[in-house]
N, C-alpha and C positions, 0 to 999 in steps of 0.2 A: 597265396593264390591271388589275393587282390593286388599285391605289388608287382606281380609278374605280368598282369594283363596289360597295363600302360606301356611297358617295354616292349611286349609283342605287338601291340597296336603301332607303336613308333617304328619298330623295325619293319613292319608290313608297309607302312606309308613310305619309309626311306627306300624300301626295295622297289616298290612300284614307281616312285619318282625317279630313281636311278635307271630302271628299265626303260622308262619313257624317254629320258634324256639319251640313253645309248641308242635307242631305235631312231630317234630323230637325228642324231649324229651319223649313224650308220647309213640312213636313206639319204643323207645329203641336205636335210633341211636347214642345218646350222652352218651351211657353206655359203658360197657366193650365190649370185642371182641366177647363174646358169645351171649350178647344181639344184637350187630350188625349183627352177622351171621344169627340170627333168624329173624331180620327185613329184611335183604336182601333176605332170602328165601321166606318171605311173599310177598316181592315186586316182585320178579321174578315170583311167582305164579299168582299174581293179575293183574300185568300190561298188559301182552299180551291179555287176553281176553278183557279187557276194551278198549285197543287200537283198536282191531278188532271190537268191537261193534261200536265204534264212527266212524271207517273207513266205515263200512257198512251204518251207518245213513247218513254220508255225501257223499257217494259214492266214496270214494278213495280206491285205491288198493296199498298196500305196498308190497315191495318184502320180500321174506322170510329173516328171521334173521340169520346171519351167525353163525355157530357153534364155540363156544369158546373152545379151547383145554386145557385151565387151569381153575382151579376152583378159582373165585375171593374170595370165602370164606377162601381158604388156604392162599391167599396173603393179607388178611385183615389187614390193618394198618402196613404192613411190612416196608414202607418207614418211618414211625413214629418210629418204633422200632429201625431201623438202625441209625436214627438221635439221639434219646435218647441215644443209646449205644455209638455213637461217642462223644457225649457230656459228657458221664460219664467217658469215658477213656481218655479224652482230658488233664486233669491235669497230669496224669502219663506220657502220651506221651510227653507232653511238658517238664516235668522234665527230662525225658530220653534225649530229644533232647538238652536241655540246658546243661546237663552234658557232652554229647558227644561234643558239641561245646566248652565248657570250656577245656575239654581234648585236642581238636585239637589245640586250641590256646596255651595251655602249651607245647604241643609238638613242636609247631612252634617257640616258644621262647627259647627252649633249644639250 
C-alpha cells in the first residue's frame, strides 16, 4: 500500500499539469499575441460573473475590483519582447564594447 501511494500522487500531479497545459493551448494562451489578447478578453468577460455566482452561493462578499488605468492587452509580452531584443543586439554591443576597450588600451600604451 505504501509503495502505491507515491505512484498515485505522481500520476495525479502529471494529469493535472497535462490538463492545465491542454487548456492553455486550447484557449490560445500559448499562441501568438493576437490569440493571447483574445483569450485575455474572454477571461476578463467570464471570470467576474463566475466569481460573483460562487460568492453568492457561499455567502461571501468581495470588495469592488480596482480600475486599471492601463490596458494589459497593450502590454502583452512586452517583457519578453524587450528580453529578446536585448539578446539580439548583444553580439553587436559586445563587439562595440570590445573595440572601445582595445582602443582605450592602445591609447594607454602610446
